[in-house]
Z-matrix of the N, CA and C atoms (Angstrom, degrees):
N
C 1 1.451
C 2 1.527 1 112.76
N 3 1.319 2 118.28 1 -24.74
C 4 1.462 3 120.73 2 -179.08
C 5 1.523 4 112.12 3 -61.42
N 6 1.337 5 117.50 4 -31.35
C 7 1.456 6 121.47 5 -177.16
C 8 1.524 7 112.36 6 -92.73
N 9 1.303 8 117.20 7 9.81
C 10 1.450 9 120.06 8 -178.34
C 11 1.524 10 110.11 9 -64.90
N 12 1.339 11 114.72 10 132.64
C 13 1.456 12 120.72 11 -177.98
C 14 1.518 13 110.89 12 -98.88
N 15 1.305 14 113.80 13 161.79
C 16 1.450 15 121.83 14 174.19
C 17 1.521 16 107.61 15 -130.02
N 18 1.313 17 116.62 16 130.85
C 19 1.464 18 121.55 17 179.50
C 20 1.524 19 109.41 18 -123.28
N 21 1.325 20 115.09 19 147.16
C 22 1.461 21 122.26 20 175.26
C 23 1.521 22 108.27 21 -119.24
N 24 1.329 23 116.55 22 133.50
C 25 1.453 24 121.63 23 174.08
C 26 1.518 25 107.48 24 -131.05
N 27 1.353 26 116.22 25 122.11
C 28 1.452 27 119.72 26 -178.54
C 29 1.521 28 109.50 27 -123.14
N 30 1.322 29 115.92 28 137.90
C 31 1.458 30 122.41 29 179.47
C 32 1.523 31 108.96 30 -120.79
N 33 1.330 32 116.13 31 111.80
C 34 1.472 33 122.84 32 176.63
C 35 1.522 34 114.43 33 52.84
N 36 1.315 35 117.35 34 32.41
C 37 1.464 36 123.49 35 179.82
C 38 1.521 37 113.44 36 57.66
N 39 1.326 38 118.39 37 11.36
C 40 1.457 39 122.39 38 -177.65
C 41 1.525 40 113.36 39 -113.20
N 42 1.327 41 117.75 40 -18.45
C 43 1.458 42 121.65 41 178.43
C 44 1.515 43 108.33 42 -135.10
N 45 1.310 44 116.69 43 129.35
C 46 1.454 45 122.78 44 -178.86
C 47 1.524 46 108.68 45 -130.81
N 48 1.334 47 115.85 46 129.37
C 49 1.454 48 121.52 47 174.88
C 50 1.516 49 107.79 48 -118.85
N 51 1.331 50 116.46 49 129.40
C 52 1.459 51 122.71 50 -179.07
C 53 1.524 52 107.51 51 -123.13
N 54 1.333 53 117.03 52 131.55
C 55 1.458 54 121.13 53 175.22
C 56 1.525 55 108.71 54 -110.81
N 57 1.312 56 116.38 55 162.61
C 58 1.457 57 121.14 56 -178.97
C 59 1.514 58 113.54 57 80.30
N 60 1.330 59 116.71 58 20.68
C 61 1.465 60 121.91 59 -178.19
C 62 1.531 61 109.43 60 -81.64
N 63 1.323 62 115.90 61 128.79
C 64 1.463 63 122.14 62 176.86
C 65 1.526 64 111.73 63 -91.48
N 66 1.354 65 115.91 64 -34.45
C 67 1.461 66 119.73 65 -173.51
C 68 1.522 67 109.67 66 -160.72
N 69 1.316 68 116.34 67 145.35
C 70 1.468 69 121.60 68 168.94
C 71 1.520 70 105.32 69 -95.78
N 72 1.328 71 115.19 70 107.48
C 73 1.464 72 120.35 71 -174.83
C 74 1.525 73 111.58 72 -75.38
N 75 1.340 74 117.00 73 -40.75
C 76 1.459 75 120.50 74 176.65
C 77 1.520 76 109.27 75 -156.72
N 78 1.324 77 114.45 76 155.55
C 79 1.455 78 120.22 77 -179.54
C 80 1.522 79 108.92 78 -145.18
N 81 1.322 80 115.31 79 120.70
C 82 1.461 81 122.48 80 177.35
C 83 1.531 82 107.14 81 -143.72
N 84 1.321 83 118.58 82 160.76
C 85 1.467 84 120.28 83 -178.04
C 86 1.531 85 114.52 84 -58.97
N 87 1.341 86 118.47 85 -24.64
C 88 1.461 87 121.22 86 -179.31
C 89 1.526 88 113.12 87 -100.56
N 90 1.343 89 118.18 88 -15.98
C 91 1.461 90 119.60 89 -176.11
C 92 1.532 91 111.34 90 -158.11
N 93 1.323 92 114.73 91 134.57
C 94 1.460 93 121.64 92 173.53
C 95 1.522 94 107.22 93 -123.54
N 96 1.329 95 116.88 94 133.30
C 97 1.463 96 121.32 95 -179.97
C 98 1.526 97 108.12 96 -117.74
N 99 1.340 98 115.00 97 123.45
C 100 1.456 99 121.96 98 179.35
C 101 1.519 100 109.62 99 -113.54
N 102 1.322 101 116.53 100 148.56
C 103 1.458 102 121.69 101 173.57
C 104 1.521 103 106.63 102 -107.35
N 105 1.341 104 115.72 103 121.06
C 106 1.462 105 122.36 104 177.48
C 107 1.522 106 107.92 105 -99.57
N 108 1.312 107 118.08 106 -164.21
C 109 1.471 108 121.73 107 -176.92
C 110 1.534 109 112.27 108 -57.86
N 111 1.325 110 118.27 109 -57.70
C 112 1.469 111 121.58 110 -175.32
C 113 1.522 112 113.93 111 -121.26
N 114 1.320 113 117.57 112 -1.46
C 115 1.466 114 121.31 113 -175.49
C 116 1.518 115 110.16 114 -141.46
N 117 1.316 116 114.39 115 168.89
C 118 1.452 117 120.77 116 171.94
C 119 1.515 118 108.99 117 -103.45
N 120 1.314 119 117.24 118 155.29
C 121 1.459 120 122.49 119 176.32
C 122 1.517 121 107.76 120 -127.64
N 123 1.344 122 116.16 121 120.13
C 124 1.452 123 122.61 122 179.16
C 125 1.521 124 107.80 123 -104.75
N 126 1.327 125 116.01 124 123.92
C 127 1.463 126 122.05 125 179.34
C 128 1.516 127 107.09 126 -111.70
N 129 1.324 128 116.46 127 118.00
C 130 1.462 129 121.81 128 178.40
C 131 1.519 130 108.80 129 -107.13
N 132 1.325 131 116.03 130 146.80
C 133 1.455 132 120.10 131 179.34
C 134 1.512 133 111.00 132 174.78
N 135 1.333 134 115.12 133 -153.57
C 136 1.457 135 120.05 134 177.16
C 137 1.523 136 108.80 135 -137.31
N 138 1.310 137 114.96 136 146.95
C 139 1.468 138 122.81 137 -178.26
C 140 1.531 139 111.98 138 55.44
N 141 1.332 140 116.79 139 36.46
C 142 1.463 141 120.97 140 179.86
C 143 1.526 142 110.29 141 -80.34
N 144 1.324 143 115.98 142 140.39
C 145 1.451 144 119.98 143 169.86
C 146 1.527 145 109.20 144 -155.02
N 147 1.318 146 114.12 145 152.84
C 148 1.460 147 121.04 146 179.69
C 149 1.525 148 106.79 147 -81.29
N 150 1.327 149 115.36 148 111.89
C 151 1.463 150 120.90 149 -178.77
C 152 1.531 151 111.16 150 -76.47
N 153 1.352 152 115.57 151 -41.03
C 154 1.460 153 119.92 152 176.93
C 155 1.523 154 109.11 153 -155.07
N 156 1.330 155 114.57 154 153.85
C 157 1.461 156 120.76 155 178.34
C 158 1.519 157 108.31 156 -149.51
N 159 1.334 158 116.04 157 139.77
C 160 1.456 159 121.32 158 179.13
C 161 1.521 160 109.43 159 -128.43
N 162 1.320 161 116.40 160 119.55
C 163 1.459 162 120.66 161 177.52
C 164 1.525 163 110.19 162 -69.42
N 165 1.326 164 117.04 163 -36.21
C 166 1.461 165 120.84 164 -178.12
C 167 1.531 166 111.95 165 -64.10
N 168 1.329 167 117.91 166 -44.47
C 169 1.462 168 120.84 167 -177.01
C 170 1.522 169 113.03 168 -95.64
N 171 1.344 170 117.74 169 -16.98
C 172 1.460 171 121.09 170 -177.78
C 173 1.511 172 112.75 171 73.95
N 174 1.328 173 117.33 172 21.65
C 175 1.463 174 121.68 173 -178.50
C 176 1.516 175 110.80 174 -102.35
N 177 1.334 176 115.57 175 133.09
C 178 1.464 177 122.43 176 179.05
C 179 1.519 178 108.30 177 -126.89
N 180 1.335 179 116.55 178 131.55
C 181 1.463 180 122.20 179 176.46
C 182 1.522 181 108.60 180 -110.56
N 183 1.317 182 115.50 181 129.11
C 184 1.467 183 122.49 182 -177.05
C 185 1.520 184 108.23 183 -121.93
N 186 1.335 185 115.73 184 136.90
C 187 1.460 186 122.06 185 178.47
C 188 1.520 187 108.05 186 -121.52
N 189 1.322 188 116.75 187 144.90
C 190 1.456 189 123.60 188 -179.48
C 191 1.514 190 108.54 189 137.02
N 192 1.308 191 117.34 190 179.84
C 193 1.462 192 121.40 191 179.66
C 194 1.523 193 109.90 192 -85.44
N 195 1.332 194 116.70 193 112.36
C 196 1.464 195 122.10 194 179.41
C 197 1.528 196 108.34 195 -86.20
N 198 1.329 197 116.48 196 121.80
C 199 1.464 198 121.31 197 -179.66
C 200 1.521 199 112.27 198 -104.27
N 201 1.342 200 117.49 199 -28.47
C 202 1.468 201 120.12 200 -178.50
C 203 1.518 202 110.09 201 -158.51
N 204 1.331 203 114.59 202 145.76
C 205 1.466 204 122.75 203 172.88
C 206 1.521 205 106.78 204 -123.03
N 207 1.326 206 116.51 205 132.70
C 208 1.466 207 119.40 206 -178.70
C 209 1.522 208 109.14 207 -140.99
N 210 1.322 209 114.48 208 127.75
C 211 1.459 210 119.83 209 174.37
C 212 1.520 211 109.24 210 -86.92
N 213 1.323 212 115.82 211 142.00
C 214 1.460 213 120.99 212 175.18
C 215 1.515 214 108.00 213 -121.92
N 216 1.302 215 116.56 214 148.60
C 217 1.452 216 120.51 215 179.15
C 218 1.504 217 112.72 216 -87.13
N 219 1.318 218 117.52 217 -1.33
C 220 1.451 219 121.53 218 -174.62
C 221 1.523 220 109.19 219 -104.43
N 222 1.334 221 116.81 220 113.47
C 223 1.464 222 120.29 221 175.95
C 224 1.515 223 111.66 222 -127.91
N 225 1.317 224 117.39 223 -8.54
C 226 1.457 225 121.88 224 -175.04
C 227 1.524 226 109.24 225 -109.67
N 228 1.333 227 117.33 226 126.00
C 229 1.467 228 121.33 227 -178.88
C 230 1.522 229 112.36 228 -59.35
N 231 1.317 230 117.43 229 -28.52
C 232 1.461 231 120.12 230 -178.87
C 233 1.529 232 111.45 231 -69.69
N 234 1.322 233 117.43 232 -22.17
C 235 1.460 234 120.82 233 -178.57
C 236 1.526 235 112.61 234 -86.91
N 237 1.338 236 117.31 235 -21.53
C 238 1.450 237 119.94 236 -172.48
C 239 1.522 238 109.69 237 -150.15
N 240 1.312 239 116.22 238 143.86
C 241 1.449 240 120.45 239 177.22
C 242 1.528 241 108.36 240 -138.26
N 243 1.335 242 116.81 241 132.51
C 244 1.459 243 119.91 242 176.96
C 245 1.520 244 111.12 243 -63.23
N 246 1.329 245 117.29 244 -28.71
C 247 1.471 246 120.69 245 177.41
C 248 1.515 247 111.08 246 -59.45
N 249 1.339 248 116.47 247 -43.96
C 250 1.467 249 119.82 248 -179.52
C 251 1.524 250 111.98 249 -68.23
N 252 1.339 251 116.57 250 -27.07
C 253 1.458 252 120.55 251 -178.90
C 254 1.536 253 111.58 252 -70.70
N 255 1.333 254 117.45 253 -31.87
C 256 1.452 255 121.03 254 -174.90
C 257 1.528 256 113.57 255 -103.33
N 258 1.297 257 118.05 256 18.63
C 259 1.478 258 120.80 257 177.60
C 260 1.491 259 111.12 258 -82.90
């Protein structure tokens, strides 16, 4: 599992396929948060929704207008808490 890769494929900012996904942390029309092997991936946009997801293959397909992709180094709840951020 340490060598597991993650790939992103985007078509015209309207279709995004991500491989190597461990978990869909949250999904909303403006933001989808995915957990990959060692990082998080935040997808911002409009009218976003998860079209398909496979736990077996780790592939997630997202449709909607993608405006930004951002990797985060925080994927473990023990490392970060939203409570501490808003104190």
